[in-house]
N, C-alpha and C positions, 0 to 999 in steps of 0.2 A: 513428508511435508516439511519444508524448511521453516523453522521458527526464528523469527527476527523481530525485534520491537517494532520496526517500521511496517513490516508485513502483517504482524498481528494487529496493529492499529488499523491498517487498511481493511483487513478482514472484518474487524469489529464494526467499522464504519459502514461497510457494505451490508452487514447483517442488520444494523440499526436502521439504515435507509429503507431496507425492504420491510422491516417491521412497521415503520412509520406509514408506508404506502398501502399496507394490507387492506384497510377499510375502503380504499379507492379502487383496488384492483378489479373487483367485479363490475363496478360502474364503468371503468374504462373498457373492459371487454365488451360490455353491452353497447357502449357508445361507438365502438369501432368493429362492428361485426364483419365488415368486408375484409379488413386486413387479416383478421383471425381465420376467416374462411380460406383466404389465399394461402396462409401459412399452413393450415391443416391439410389443404389439398396437396401441397408439396410433400408434407410429412407422410401422408397416407399413400403417396406414390412409392415411398420407401418402406414404411412400416406396415407389415401385413397384420390385418385384424386377427385377433385371438392368438397373438404371439406374446412371448414374455418380454416385457419392456421395463427398463430402468431409466428414469428421467432425472438427470442432475440439473439443478436449478429449476425445480418443478413449479416454483411459486405456489399458487393456491390449488394446483392440480388440474386446472381446466384442460390443458392440452393433453395430459396423460389420460384423462378420462375419455376425451373425445376420440382417442386412438383405439378404444375398445380392446384393451389387452386381455389375454387370458389370466395373466398375472401382471399387475402393475405396481411398481415401487417408485416412489418419489423421494428425492432428497433435496433439502434446501437448508441454508444456514439461518434463515429467518424462522425463529420459533413461532412467531405470530402467524406467518403464512402457512406453516405446517399445521398449526392448530386449526386454521380455517379449512385447509384441505381435508383434514380428518373429519371435520364436521360435515362438509358437503359431500364427500365421497368415501363413506365408511367401508365400502367394498374393496377399496384400494389400500395400499400400505404406504405410510409416510414416515420419514425419519428427519428429525432436526439435526443435521450433520453438515460439516464443512465438505464442500465438493472435492477438496484435496485429500480428505481422509475418510473415505466412504467405508463403512463397516457393514455393508449389506452382504448377506450370504446368498449363494446360488449363482447359476449361470443364466444369462439372458440372451434372447435372439437379437434384440436391438437395445442399444444404449444411446439415449438422446442427451446431448449436452446443450442445453438451452442457455441463453444469456451468457455466452462465452465471455462477453465483456466484463462480467462480474466475478470471474475466477482469477484469483491472485496468482496462482502457480498452475498453469494448464498442464505442464509436464508431470507434476506431482499427481494430478487427477488421472492422467493417462496411465502412469505407472501403477497406481492403485487399482485401476479398473481391470487390469489383466486377470485378476482372480475371478472376475464375473463374466469372462469371455469363454465361449467354446469355439470350435474351428470355423463356424459359420456366423458368428456374431458380427453384426454391423454397427459400427460407431457412427453416429449421425450428429454433426455439428450444425448449429444454426447461429449466424452472426451477421452483423451489419456490414455493409459496404462502406469503406472509409470515405468514399466520394460523397456520401450523404451526411458527413459529419456536421457541416454547417446547417443543413436543412433539418437534421434531427434536433440540434440545439434551438433553432428557430421555432420548430413545432412545439418543443417543451415550453418555451417562453410564451407562446400564443395559446398554451393549454390545449393544443390539438393532440398532444401525446403526453402520457404519464411521465413526469420527470424522473429519470433514473440515474443521472450523473454517470454516464458510461465511462468506464475506467480503461478498458483495453480496446484498441481498434486493431483487429487482426486481419490480415489478408489471407487468401487461399495459399499463397506461398509460405506464410508464417505457419499456417496449420499443417501444410505438407512437411515442413522442417521439424515441427514438434512431433508429428506422427513418426517420422523417420527416426528421430532421436530416442523415441520410446518403444521402438519395435513394432510399429504399425505401418500400414501402407494405404494411401488414398486410392480409392477405386475410381471416383469421379467427383467433379464439382458441378454444381448448378447455381445459376443466379435467377432470382425471381422477384416480382413486384416492381413495376415501373411507377405505377400510381397506387398508393396505399389506401385510397378512399374511393368510394363508388361514384363514378360519373357514368350514367347509363350508356351502354354501347361502347363509349370510348375506353373505359377502364377494361372492359372485357377484351376488346381488340388489342389494346396495348399490352395487357398482362399475359394474354394467352399466345399472341403471335409475335408482336414486335419485340417483346422482352427476350425472345429466344433467338433473335437474329444477331449475326455478327455485329460488332460495334455497340449496338443498342444494349446487348446483354450486359456489357460492362457498366452500364448506367443504372442497373437494377439496385434496389434498396437492400435486398437480403441475399446472403450466400448460404448454401448448404453444401457440406462436404460429407461424403459417405466413405468410410474406411473399414479396414479389417485388421485383425491382429496377425502378424506374420507367423508362420508355423515355427515352433521351437525346435522341431526335429524332423528328419526325413522319415517318411512312412514307407512301408513295403506292401502296398495294396495288391490284392489279386486283380486280374484283368481279363475282360472279355473282348477279344478282337473280332469285330463284326465285319463280314465281307458280303455286301449285297451283290448278287450276281444274276444275270440273265444271258444265257447263251455265251458263257465264258469257259467252256470245257477245256480249251487250250491253255488257260491261265491258272487252273486250279492247282496242278502239281507244283508249278513254280512258286505259287503263293505259299503253299504248305512248306516247301523246302527252304524258302528264303526268309520266312518270318522268324525272327530271333526269339529265344526264350527270355521274356521280359520280367517275369515274376515266377516265384516258386509255384504259385497257384494260377494257372492260365488256361483259358479255353479259346478255341477258334470256332466261330459260328459262321457257317455259310448260309445265307438266306437266299434260297433259289426262287426266282420270280417267274415260274412257269416256263422254264427253258425248254427248247425243242432240240438242242444239240447234244443231249446226254450229260449235261452239267451235273445233275444230282448223282448219276452213276459214278462219275469221276470222284465226287466228294466222298461217297461211301467207300470207294476203293482206297482213297487216301486215308480215311479213318481206320480202315482195317490194316493198311500198310504201316501207319505211324500211330499206334495206339497211345504212345506216350505224349502225343501232342494234344490229346483231348479234343478231337474234332467232332463237331456236331452239325447236322443238317436241319435247317428249319424251312418248312414250306411256306412261302409268303403268298399273299393273295393275288399277285399278278396285276396290280393296279398301276403302281409307279414306284420309283426308287424310295420315295419318302415312306410309303406304307411298308415297303420291304424292311427298311431300317427300323421303323417303329416295332414291327413284329419281332425282329431279332432282339431289339433292346428289351422288350417285354419278356423274352425267353432267357435273356442273359442272367447269370447267377453270381457274377463276380463284382468286386467293388468299383472298378473303373471300366467305362465303356469306351471303346476305341474303334473308329471306322477306318477301314482300308478298302478303297475301291478295287474291284476284281480285275480291272484292266492293268493294274500295277504301274500306272503312269507316275504315281507317287511310290517310290521304291520302298519295299518292306524293311530294308536295311536301316532306314531312318526312324523307324518306330521307337527305338530306345530313347531318342531325343524327347519324344512326346511323353513317354513314361517317366523320364527323369523330371521333366517340367512339372507334371502334376503330382508326382510323389514327393518332390521337394517343396511343393507349395508355391512355385513361381507364379502359377495362375490356377484358376478353378475351371476355366474353359479354354482349352488350347486349340487354336485355329491354325491349320496349315496354310502357308502362304507360298504360292508358286511364282511370285512376281519379283523375286530378288535375284535368284541365280539365272544365268542364261538357260533358255529352254532347248531341249534336244530336238533338232530338226523341225518337224511340223507338229510338235506336241500340242500347240494351241494356235488356232487361226487368228489372223490379225484383228478381225472384228470382235472375236471373243475377248482378246486382250483389251481392246478399247472399252468394250462394255464392262468388263471386270474392273477396269480402272475407274470408270465413271461411278459404278455402284460402290466401290471401295471409298471414294470421296464422300458420296451421299451417306453411306453407313457411318463413316467417321463423324460426320456432322450430327446425325440422328443420335448416336450413342455416346457422344463426347469421349470416344475411345478410338484410337487409331486401328482400323481394320484394313489391311492391305489387299486381301484376297477373299472375296465373299463366297466363292464357289468351289474352293478346294474341298475334295471329299473327305480328307483326313481331319477329323475333329475328335476331341477327347474331353470327357467330363466324368465326374463321379455318378454312379447310378442313383445315389440318394438325391443329387441335384437334378438329374433328369426327371425324377418324379415331379419336381416343382415345375420344370419346363413343360412337361407333358400336360399339366393342367391348363396351359395357355394355348395348346395346339388348336389349330383351325379358328383362331380368334383374330386373324389379321385380314379378314375380308376377302381372301382368295385362296385357292388350294395351291400349296407349294408342292410341285411334282418331285422335287429333288430332296427337300428336307433341310437344306443348308440354311435358308432364311429363318425357318421355324426354330432351328437350334440357336442361331445367333441372336435373334430378337428375344427368344425365350430366356436365354442366358443373361442378356442385358436387362430385361424386365425384372428378373429375379435377383439382380445385382451381384452376379458372379464376376469375379476378376477375369477379364478377357485378355489374352495375349496372343500375338502372332508368332508362329514358329516357321522360319524359312525352310522350304524343302526343294529338292531338285525334281524337275518335271520332265518325264521321258515320253517318247512317242509310243503309242500302243503297238504291240507286235502281233496280237491275235484279235480277231473279231472286229466289230464295227462300233463306233461311238454311239452312245444313246442320247447324246446332247444334240438333238436335231431341232429344226424349227426355231432358229435363233431369234427372229423378230417376234414370234408369238411368245416364246419364253421370256424375252426381254420385257414385253408388255406386262406379263404376269409378275415379274420381279419388280417392275416399276410400281404396280398397283400395291403389292405387298409393302414396298418401301414407303409409299405415301401413307398407308394405314399405320405402319410403325411410327412414322413421323408424328402423326396425330396422337398416338397412344403413348409414345415414349418422350418425344420432344415437346409437342404442343398439347400435353395432357390437360 
């Protein structure tokens, strides 16, 4: 933390201002229940109940308490507000400290930085907070939209808002830059609250739907940014390569021989989905022929590809889960790119994208390409993250993250036969860092495609997308 007479004076003034408004804080929360419900709904979308939460600029602890943490720690420079927080919420832990010089021990799942406007040196706070982060900690900023500057001032004069003399007006770009300079990375930004008070029906419609639409979203009062700490070093995780297959006997040997050694500790799992062409026999033959490749056969329930993948994931024993389709249309030689991306921490969910490089001959039909492009645009809007290819079978994530994604399975209103949407939506809902990785897409050389009934499948995908729209975008 930089100490300079002017900055110290500003810090003291902010602390005194917050001391002075302590008696009014509870009254203002009670007078503005609608605004706080909207704020908490957005925070609860990010912060999982019963997680470990550190809240900077916690005020009297109301927000922290409402998030129901398993361990909740609040920090604020206002000694008066901290004393009030301790009195109201004795089961939580509070510290009267400057947000730029936090002395709290331990790691947290979520670190919420409230009232960003009152932090004199935001970078100093971010630098200090690294000691409280683990590899999956999420940093959550809440801050005003500068477009509301005049309206906030007016509301304070009319006593519709508690006067706070906002000091910093930061934009999402400012937050992104500060995060980058401090070794963090933004995962996504959201904007919320078009109408901060309750007008029956109108407020609900405007804040749930209109506030999420292009153009209108930029008029929202509040911003939220969710970020993560960038990995400090490359890891060397073990890896389970999962190959779901049904009647792919002619591709098994090529898959085994072409899959590179990605990690010192690696296994190849073939999930057989009731094949009738002798696929399991070929897998067992390859396991005997190549014992050093640690090949395993898992008998799947024969329902659909998604259930096949889930069965294999449950049987997997390594750190990283990697899917390779048995048709080998995504070539095994490119799997090292996926391993590099996840082991170096470039992303936490690596999604293959077949729509960058030219496709080999008839690898993908025209209408499949058009449908994929439509859903990629729809997904990108829903998730606030660019997704170029939603149906590429090659996807990679940590097994520990899959456990969180698994808890959301079958919650999207329709059964996903392929599993791609379940994985993408689950990864987004659990706030993993999603990135696309371009791959070359080749034509199948053995067997028949399982992607039939394009219109029926397209309608299923559309229904799932609409369900995700309501749960992720219009929550």
